[in-house]
A tleap script that builds the chain and sets N, CA, C and O, in Angstrom:
source leaprc.protein.ff14SB
mol = sequence {
  NMET ASN LEU TYR ILE TYR THR MET ILE ALA
  VAL PHE ILE PHE PHE ASN ILE ALA PHE PHE
  ILE GLY GLN SER GLN LYS ASN ASN GLY LEU
  ILE ASP ILE ALA TRP GLY SER GLY PHE VAL
  VAL LEU ALA ILE THR SER TYR LEU VAL SER
  PRO VAL TRP THR ILE ARG SER SER ILE LEU
  THR LEU LEU VAL ILE LEU TRP GLY LEU ARG
  LEU ALA TYR HIE LEU PHE LYS ARG ASN TRP
  GLY LYS SER GLU ASP TYR ARG TYR VAL ALA
  MET ARG LYS VAL ASP LYS GLY CARG
}
set mol.1.N position { -5.312 22.672 4.605 }
set mol.1.CA position { -4.246 22.079 3.809 }
set mol.1.C position { -4.815 21.551 2.500 }
set mol.1.O position { -6.018 21.325 2.364 }
set mol.2.N position { -3.953 21.369 1.583 }
set mol.2.CA position { -4.289 20.912 0.246 }
set mol.2.C position { -4.630 19.413 0.247 }
set mol.2.O position { -4.076 18.641 1.030 }
set mol.3.N position { -5.535 19.025 -0.628 }
set mol.3.CA position { -5.924 17.616 -0.780 }
set mol.3.C position { -4.702 16.725 -1.019 }
set mol.3.O position { -4.605 15.630 -0.466 }
set mol.4.N position { -3.781 17.202 -1.841 }
set mol.4.CA position { -2.601 16.405 -2.176 }
set mol.4.C position { -1.680 16.218 -0.970 }
set mol.4.O position { -1.044 15.174 -0.826 }
set mol.5.N position { -1.613 17.211 -0.124 }
set mol.5.CA position { -0.781 17.097 1.081 }
set mol.5.C position { -1.341 16.019 2.006 }
set mol.5.O position { -0.596 15.187 2.525 }
set mol.6.N position { -2.656 16.039 2.209 }
set mol.6.CA position { -3.288 15.035 3.070 }
set mol.6.C position { -3.077 13.620 2.532 }
set mol.6.O position { -2.734 12.707 3.282 }
set mol.7.N position { -3.283 13.452 1.240 }
set mol.7.CA position { -3.119 12.105 0.677 }
set mol.7.C position { -1.660 11.664 0.727 }
set mol.7.O position { -1.364 10.495 0.972 }
set mol.8.N position { -0.757 12.602 0.495 }
set mol.8.CA position { 0.669 12.262 0.559 }
set mol.8.C position { 1.051 11.823 1.976 }
set mol.8.O position { 1.777 10.845 2.156 }
set mol.9.N position { 0.563 12.544 2.962 }
set mol.9.CA position { 0.872 12.201 4.354 }
set mol.9.C position { 0.291 10.837 4.712 }
set mol.9.O position { 0.962 10.024 5.347 }
set mol.10.N position { -0.956 10.582 4.307 }
set mol.10.CA position { -1.604 9.304 4.627 }
set mol.10.C position { -0.856 8.132 3.994 }
set mol.10.O position { -0.607 7.123 4.654 }
set mol.11.N position { -0.502 8.264 2.729 }
set mol.11.CA position { 0.208 7.180 2.040 }
set mol.11.C position { 1.619 7.019 2.602 }
set mol.11.O position { 2.108 5.897 2.740 }
set mol.12.N position { 2.265 8.117 2.921 }
set mol.12.CA position { 3.608 8.068 3.517 }
set mol.12.C position { 3.580 7.304 4.839 }
set mol.12.O position { 4.414 6.431 5.076 }
set mol.13.N position { 2.620 7.635 5.694 }
set mol.13.CA position { 2.492 6.951 6.983 }
set mol.13.C position { 2.182 5.476 6.775 }
set mol.13.O position { 2.786 4.617 7.417 }
set mol.14.N position { 1.239 5.178 5.877 }
set mol.14.CA position { 0.846 3.788 5.628 }
set mol.14.C position { 2.033 2.937 5.164 }
set mol.14.O position { 2.268 1.849 5.691 }
set mol.15.N position { 2.777 3.442 4.176 }
set mol.15.CA position { 3.882 2.642 3.653 }
set mol.15.C position { 5.070 2.581 4.608 }
set mol.15.O position { 5.831 1.614 4.570 }
set mol.16.N position { 5.246 3.574 5.452 }
set mol.16.CA position { 6.289 3.474 6.476 }
set mol.16.C position { 5.933 2.412 7.499 }
set mol.16.O position { 6.803 1.661 7.941 }
set mol.17.N position { 4.668 2.339 7.880 }
set mol.17.CA position { 4.237 1.276 8.794 }
set mol.17.C position { 4.466 -0.087 8.147 }
set mol.17.O position { 4.984 -1.004 8.785 }
set mol.18.N position { 4.073 -0.218 6.862 }
set mol.18.CA position { 4.279 -1.484 6.149 }
set mol.18.C position { 5.764 -1.827 6.067 }
set mol.18.O position { 6.141 -2.988 6.220 }
set mol.19.N position { 6.608 -0.824 5.826 }
set mol.19.CA position { 8.049 -1.045 5.747 }
set mol.19.C position { 8.593 -1.568 7.076 }
set mol.19.O position { 9.363 -2.528 7.099 }
set mol.20.N position { 8.191 -0.935 8.185 }
set mol.20.CA position { 8.695 -1.358 9.496 }
set mol.20.C position { 8.179 -2.745 9.870 }
set mol.20.O position { 8.882 -3.507 10.534 }
set mol.21.N position { 6.974 -3.076 9.456 }
set mol.21.CA position { 6.473 -4.435 9.686 }
set mol.21.C position { 7.319 -5.429 8.894 }
set mol.21.O position { 7.708 -6.470 9.424 }
set mol.22.N position { 7.604 -5.119 7.635 }
set mol.22.CA position { 8.447 -5.983 6.813 }
set mol.22.C position { 9.840 -6.147 7.390 }
set mol.22.O position { 10.405 -7.240 7.364 }
set mol.23.N position { 10.398 -5.049 7.917 }
set mol.23.CA position { 11.718 -5.125 8.527 }
set mol.23.C position { 11.703 -5.975 9.790 }
set mol.23.O position { 12.622 -6.757 10.031 }
set mol.24.N position { 10.662 -5.821 10.591 }
set mol.24.CA position { 10.596 -6.592 11.837 }
set mol.24.C position { 10.401 -8.081 11.563 }
set mol.24.O position { 10.872 -8.922 12.330 }
set mol.25.N position { 9.713 -8.405 10.481 }
set mol.25.CA position { 9.487 -9.802 10.111 }
set mol.25.C position { 10.623 -10.359 9.243 }
set mol.25.O position { 10.635 -11.545 8.912 }
set mol.26.N position { 11.570 -9.497 8.882 }
set mol.26.CA position { 12.660 -9.865 7.970 }
set mol.26.C position { 12.107 -10.438 6.661 }
set mol.26.O position { 12.626 -11.411 6.114 }
set mol.27.N position { 11.035 -9.800 6.179 }
set mol.27.CA position { 10.393 -10.218 4.936 }
set mol.27.C position { 9.826 -8.983 4.246 }
set mol.27.O position { 8.681 -8.598 4.482 }
set mol.28.N position { 10.638 -8.370 3.394 }
set mol.28.CA position { 10.181 -7.186 2.683 }
set mol.28.C position { 9.164 -7.515 1.599 }
set mol.28.O position { 8.606 -6.605 0.987 }
set mol.29.N position { 8.916 -8.779 1.352 }
set mol.29.CA position { 7.873 -9.171 0.412 }
set mol.29.C position { 6.486 -8.775 0.901 }
set mol.29.O position { 5.541 -8.725 0.114 }
set mol.30.N position { 6.360 -8.494 2.190 }
set mol.30.CA position { 5.069 -8.057 2.728 }
set mol.30.C position { 4.647 -6.713 2.150 }
set mol.30.O position { 3.461 -6.385 2.149 }
set mol.31.N position { 5.606 -5.933 1.661 }
set mol.31.CA position { 5.261 -4.646 1.061 }
set mol.31.C position { 4.446 -4.852 -0.214 }
set mol.31.O position { 3.668 -3.980 -0.602 }
set mol.32.N position { 4.619 -5.995 -0.863 }
set mol.32.CA position { 3.806 -6.296 -2.048 }
set mol.32.C position { 2.327 -6.364 -1.677 }
set mol.32.O position { 1.473 -5.891 -2.426 }
set mol.33.N position { 2.029 -6.945 -0.536 }
set mol.33.CA position { 0.647 -7.033 -0.072 }
set mol.33.C position { 0.115 -5.640 0.231 }
set mol.33.O position { -1.041 -5.337 -0.063 }
set mol.34.N position { 0.945 -4.803 0.811 }
set mol.34.CA position { 0.531 -3.441 1.148 }
set mol.34.C position { 0.308 -2.585 -0.091 }
set mol.34.O position { -0.384 -1.569 -0.025 }
set mol.35.N position { 0.883 -2.983 -1.212 }
set mol.35.CA position { 0.752 -2.205 -2.439 }
set mol.35.C position { -0.717 -1.993 -2.816 }
set mol.35.O position { -1.126 -0.865 -3.091 }
set mol.36.N position { -1.502 -3.052 -2.830 }
set mol.36.CA position { -2.921 -2.923 -3.162 }
set mol.36.C position { -3.680 -2.115 -2.139 }
set mol.36.O position { -4.558 -1.324 -2.486 }
set mol.37.N position { -3.347 -2.309 -0.880 }
set mol.37.CA position { -4.002 -1.557 0.189 }
set mol.37.C position { -3.650 -0.075 0.125 }
set mol.37.O position { -4.427 0.766 0.577 }
set mol.38.N position { -2.502 0.245 -0.425 }
set mol.38.CA position { -2.106 1.639 -0.573 }
set mol.38.C position { -3.084 2.417 -1.448 }
set mol.38.O position { -3.367 3.585 -1.183 }
set mol.39.N position { -3.596 1.769 -2.486 }
set mol.39.CA position { -4.599 2.418 -3.331 }
set mol.39.C position { -5.882 2.681 -2.554 }
set mol.39.O position { -6.547 3.696 -2.763 }
set mol.40.N position { -6.223 1.764 -1.662 }
set mol.40.CA position { -7.414 1.938 -0.827 }
set mol.40.C position { -7.222 3.130 0.109 }
set mol.40.O position { -8.118 3.963 0.246 }
set mol.41.N position { -6.066 3.211 0.748 }
set mol.41.CA position { -5.765 4.331 1.638 }
set mol.41.C position { -5.823 5.644 0.864 }
set mol.41.O position { -6.387 6.628 1.343 }
set mol.42.N position { -5.249 5.656 -0.311 }
set mol.42.CA position { -5.238 6.854 -1.146 }
set mol.42.C position { -6.657 7.266 -1.552 }
set mol.42.O position { -7.006 8.444 -1.477 }
set mol.43.N position { -7.468 6.306 -1.979 }
set mol.43.CA position { -8.834 6.606 -2.417 }
set mol.43.C position { -9.684 7.127 -1.262 }
set mol.43.O position { -10.397 8.119 -1.412 }
set mol.44.N position { -9.610 6.465 -0.117 }
set mol.44.CA position { -10.425 6.880 1.021 }
set mol.44.C position { -9.995 8.256 1.528 }
set mol.44.O position { -10.836 9.108 1.815 }
set mol.45.N position { -8.695 8.468 1.636 }
set mol.45.CA position { -8.205 9.761 2.122 }
set mol.45.C position { -8.607 10.888 1.189 }
set mol.45.O position { -9.099 11.921 1.642 }
set mol.46.N position { -8.404 10.703 -0.105 }
set mol.46.CA position { -8.741 11.775 -1.039 }
set mol.46.C position { -10.244 12.033 -1.064 }
set mol.46.O position { -10.671 13.175 -1.236 }
set mol.47.N position { -11.038 11.002 -0.897 }
set mol.47.CA position { -12.492 11.173 -0.863 }
set mol.47.C position { -12.922 11.931 0.395 }
set mol.47.O position { -13.747 12.841 0.324 }
set mol.48.N position { -12.366 11.555 1.534 }
set mol.48.CA position { -12.778 12.176 2.792 }
set mol.48.C position { -12.366 13.644 2.904 }
set mol.48.O position { -13.093 14.440 3.498 }
set mol.49.N position { -11.230 14.007 2.353 }
set mol.49.CA position { -10.772 15.393 2.464 }
set mol.49.C position { -11.223 16.247 1.289 }
set mol.49.O position { -10.971 17.452 1.268 }
set mol.50.N position { -11.881 15.643 0.319 }
set mol.50.CA position { -12.387 16.397 -0.827 }
set mol.50.C position { -13.493 17.350 -0.378 }
set mol.50.O position { -14.349 16.977 0.424 }
set mol.51.N position { -13.476 18.568 -0.889 }
set mol.51.CA position { -14.500 19.525 -0.468 }
set mol.51.C position { -15.892 19.225 -1.029 }
set mol.51.O position { -16.895 19.682 -0.480 }
set mol.52.N position { -15.954 18.464 -2.110 }
set mol.52.CA position { -17.242 18.171 -2.745 }
set mol.52.C position { -17.345 16.673 -3.004 }
set mol.52.O position { -16.449 16.069 -3.593 }
set mol.53.N position { -18.449 16.084 -2.558 }
set mol.53.CA position { -18.713 14.678 -2.826 }
set mol.53.C position { -19.848 14.603 -3.833 }
set mol.53.O position { -20.932 15.141 -3.611 }
set mol.54.N position { -19.583 13.930 -4.936 }
set mol.54.CA position { -20.609 13.751 -5.959 }
set mol.54.C position { -20.852 12.264 -6.152 }
set mol.54.O position { -20.114 11.427 -5.633 }
set mol.55.N position { -21.883 11.954 -6.898 }
set mol.55.CA position { -22.156 10.551 -7.225 }
set mol.55.C position { -20.968 9.974 -7.997 }
set mol.55.O position { -20.543 8.846 -7.744 }
set mol.56.N position { -20.449 10.741 -8.920 }
set mol.56.CA position { -19.318 10.290 -9.738 }
set mol.56.C position { -18.091 10.012 -8.871 }
set mol.56.O position { -17.439 8.981 -9.037 }
set mol.57.N position { -17.772 10.917 -7.952 }
set mol.57.CA position { -16.598 10.707 -7.097 }
set mol.57.C position { -16.820 9.536 -6.140 }
set mol.57.O position { -15.878 8.813 -5.813 }
set mol.58.N position { -18.054 9.348 -5.694 }
set mol.58.CA position { -18.362 8.219 -4.802 }
set mol.58.C position { -18.206 6.888 -5.529 }
set mol.58.O position { -17.640 5.939 -4.986 }
set mol.59.N position { -18.712 6.822 -6.760 }
set mol.59.CA position { -18.598 5.591 -7.545 }
set mol.59.C position { -17.133 5.303 -7.870 }
set mol.59.O position { -16.678 4.167 -7.746 }
set mol.60.N position { -16.406 6.325 -8.282 }
set mol.60.CA position { -14.990 6.137 -8.610 }
set mol.60.C position { -14.200 5.680 -7.386 }
set mol.60.O position { -13.354 4.791 -7.488 }
set mol.61.N position { -14.473 6.284 -6.231 }
set mol.61.CA position { -13.797 5.880 -4.999 }
set mol.61.C position { -14.121 4.432 -4.656 }
set mol.61.O position { -13.233 3.660 -4.295 }
set mol.62.N position { -15.382 4.069 -4.768 }
set mol.62.CA position { -15.786 2.692 -4.490 }
set mol.62.C position { -15.093 1.708 -5.428 }
set mol.62.O position { -14.643 0.649 -4.990 }
set mol.63.N position { -15.003 2.046 -6.705 }
set mol.63.CA position { -14.341 1.155 -7.671 }
set mol.63.C position { -12.851 1.005 -7.364 }
set mol.63.O position { -12.305 -0.094 -7.464 }
set mol.64.N position { -12.199 2.095 -6.994 }
set mol.64.CA position { -10.778 2.013 -6.646 }
set mol.64.C position { -10.589 1.177 -5.386 }
set mol.64.O position { -9.647 0.389 -5.295 }
set mol.65.N position { -11.488 1.350 -4.409 }
set mol.65.CA position { -11.411 0.549 -3.179 }
set mol.65.C position { -11.567 -0.935 -3.502 }
set mol.65.O position { -10.796 -1.761 -3.014 }
set mol.66.N position { -12.549 -1.272 -4.312 }
set mol.66.CA position { -12.761 -2.681 -4.682 }
set mol.66.C position { -11.559 -3.241 -5.425 }
set mol.66.O position { -11.121 -4.358 -5.149 }
set mol.67.N position { -11.026 -2.475 -6.363 }
set mol.67.CA position { -9.866 -2.937 -7.127 }
set mol.67.C position { -8.649 -3.097 -6.210 }
set mol.67.O position { -7.925 -4.087 -6.313 }
set mol.68.N position { -8.420 -2.129 -5.315 }
set mol.68.CA position { -7.285 -2.208 -4.404 }
set mol.68.C position { -7.391 -3.386 -3.449 }
set mol.68.O position { -6.396 -4.053 -3.165 }
set mol.69.N position { -8.595 -3.640 -2.955 }
set mol.69.CA position { -8.794 -4.791 -2.070 }
set mol.69.C position { -8.587 -6.104 -2.816 }
set mol.69.O position { -8.015 -7.050 -2.275 }
set mol.70.N position { -9.057 -6.155 -4.062 }
set mol.70.CA position { -8.849 -7.361 -4.867 }
set mol.70.C position { -7.365 -7.597 -5.112 }
set mol.70.O position { -6.884 -8.726 -5.011 }
set mol.71.N position { -6.643 -6.526 -5.435 }
set mol.71.CA position { -5.204 -6.640 -5.661 }
set mol.71.C position { -4.484 -7.073 -4.386 }
set mol.71.O position { -3.624 -7.953 -4.424 }
set mol.72.N position { -4.833 -6.457 -3.260 }
set mol.72.CA position { -4.207 -6.819 -1.986 }
set mol.72.C position { -4.487 -8.280 -1.635 }
set mol.72.O position { -3.595 -8.995 -1.179 }
set mol.73.N position { -5.727 -8.718 -1.847 }
set mol.73.CA position { -6.087 -10.109 -1.550 }
set mol.73.C position { -5.312 -11.071 -2.454 }
set mol.73.O position { -4.811 -12.096 -1.992 }
set mol.74.N position { -5.219 -10.739 -3.734 }
set mol.74.CA position { -4.479 -11.597 -4.674 }
set mol.74.C position { -3.009 -11.716 -4.258 }
set mol.74.O position { -2.449 -12.813 -4.242 }
set mol.75.N position { -2.395 -10.588 -3.925 }
set mol.75.CA position { -0.995 -10.614 -3.521 }
set mol.75.C position { -0.816 -11.305 -2.169 }
set mol.75.O position { 0.197 -11.961 -1.928 }
set mol.76.N position { -1.806 -11.153 -1.292 }
set mol.76.CA position { -1.777 -11.850 -0.012 }
set mol.76.C position { -1.784 -13.360 -0.224 }
set mol.76.O position { -0.970 -14.078 0.356 }
set mol.77.N position { -2.701 -13.836 -1.055 }
set mol.77.CA position { -2.775 -15.283 -1.319 }
set mol.77.C position { -1.489 -15.793 -1.942 }
set mol.77.O position { -1.036 -16.890 -1.616 }
set mol.78.N position { -0.897 -15.011 -2.833 }
set mol.78.CA position { 0.306 -15.444 -3.540 }
set mol.78.C position { 1.540 -15.438 -2.643 }
set mol.78.O position { 2.424 -16.277 -2.815 }
set mol.79.N position { 1.619 -14.508 -1.689 }
set mol.79.CA position { 2.858 -14.320 -0.925 }
set mol.79.C position { 2.820 -14.801 0.513 }
set mol.79.O position { 3.875 -15.068 1.088 }
set mol.80.N position { 1.652 -14.922 1.112 }
set mol.80.CA position { 1.578 -15.214 2.548 }
set mol.80.C position { 2.125 -16.597 2.859 }
set mol.80.O position { 1.788 -17.574 2.190 }
set mol.81.N position { 2.961 -16.671 3.865 }
set mol.81.CA position { 3.508 -17.946 4.313 }
set mol.81.C position { 4.680 -18.433 3.491 }
set mol.81.O position { 5.220 -19.505 3.762 }
set mol.82.N position { 5.083 -17.668 2.496 }
set mol.82.CA position { 6.234 -18.054 1.684 }
set mol.82.C position { 7.442 -17.249 2.119 }
set mol.82.O position { 7.322 -16.225 2.792 }
set mol.83.N position { 8.597 -17.728 1.724 }
set mol.83.CA position { 9.816 -17.007 2.073 }
set mol.83.C position { 9.880 -15.695 1.287 }
set mol.83.O position { 9.110 -15.469 0.354 }
set mol.84.N position { 10.797 -14.860 1.684 }
set mol.84.CA position { 10.940 -13.556 1.064 }
set mol.84.C position { 11.258 -13.693 -0.418 }
set mol.84.O position { 12.042 -14.557 -0.811 }
set mol.85.N position { 10.662 -12.857 -1.228 }
set mol.85.CA position { 10.856 -12.859 -2.678 }
set mol.85.C position { 12.338 -12.685 -3.005 }
set mol.85.O position { 13.060 -11.991 -2.289 }
set mol.86.N position { 12.788 -13.320 -4.092 }
set mol.86.CA position { 14.198 -13.302 -4.454 }
set mol.86.C position { 14.718 -11.883 -4.696 }
set mol.86.O position { 15.900 -11.616 -4.476 }
set mol.87.N position { 13.854 -10.971 -5.145 }
set mol.87.CA position { 14.293 -9.582 -5.387 }
set mol.87.C position { 14.728 -8.921 -4.086 }
set mol.87.O position { 15.732 -8.209 -4.048 }
set mol.88.N position { 13.976 -9.158 -3.034 }
set mol.88.CA position { 14.303 -8.539 -1.758 }
set mol.88.C position { 15.502 -9.219 -1.104 }
set mol.88.O position { 16.283 -8.566 -0.412 }
set mol.89.N position { 15.651 -10.511 -1.317 }
set mol.89.CA position { 16.833 -11.226 -0.817 }
set mol.89.C position { 18.081 -10.656 -1.488 }
set mol.89.O position { 19.094 -10.426 -0.828 }
set mol.90.N position { 18.006 -10.427 -2.809 }
set mol.90.CA position { 19.132 -9.862 -3.535 }
set mol.90.C position { 19.469 -8.449 -3.043 }
set mol.90.O position { 20.640 -8.078 -2.954 }
set mol.91.N position { 18.436 -7.673 -2.728 }
set mol.91.CA position { 18.675 -6.319 -2.210 }
set mol.91.C position { 19.371 -6.376 -0.857 }
set mol.91.O position { 20.243 -5.556 -0.569 }
set mol.92.N position { 18.991 -7.339 -0.029 }
set mol.92.CA position { 19.634 -7.480 1.280 }
set mol.92.C position { 21.115 -7.853 1.116 }
set mol.92.O position { 21.972 -7.350 1.844 }
set mol.93.N position { 21.408 -8.743 0.148 }
set mol.93.CA position { 22.792 -9.152 -0.069 }
set mol.93.C position { 23.643 -7.979 -0.535 }
set mol.93.O position { 24.780 -7.820 -0.092 }
set mol.94.N position { 23.098 -7.162 -1.425 }
set mol.94.CA position { 23.829 -5.994 -1.916 }
set mol.94.C position { 24.032 -5.018 -0.769 }
set mol.94.O position { 25.101 -4.422 -0.641 }
set mol.95.N position { 23.020 -4.851 0.061 }
set mol.95.CA position { 23.094 -3.926 1.179 }
set mol.95.C position { 24.148 -4.373 2.195 }
set mol.95.O position { 24.864 -3.540 2.751 }
set mol.96.N position { 24.247 -5.684 2.441 }
set mol.96.CA position { 25.236 -6.194 3.405 }
set mol.96.C position { 26.658 -6.099 2.847 }
set mol.96.O position { 27.621 -6.024 3.609 }
set mol.97.N position { 26.787 -6.103 1.526 }
set mol.97.CA position { 28.100 -6.050 0.898 }
set mol.97.C position { 28.747 -4.677 0.965 }
set mol.97.O position { 29.934 -4.540 0.670 }
set mol.98.N position { 28.001 -3.676 1.341 }
set mol.98.CA position { 28.570 -2.310 1.379 }
set mol.98.C position { 29.369 -2.074 2.620 }
set mol.98.O position { 29.912 -0.985 2.807 }
savepdb mol mol.pdb
quit
């Protein structure tokens, strides 16, 4: 299979799991935390299924992983233990109004 297919499947599965966790917790703000981790999943998957590993691709993958983890940690600190973000509350209200 193509590299893009593998990465698409991995990210699709990851964000669906994050979505169902957010739904079960009634807090879609948790998807914000998963946003940074999504880059990590994407970087690792594309690196592992790549036919050629070079120093350049290894360094780039490592940098994306570090950046994604930093972003996920920042969003985790900002959102954890707080109520659902107002954007998601508004989406729920619109959804219930239909």
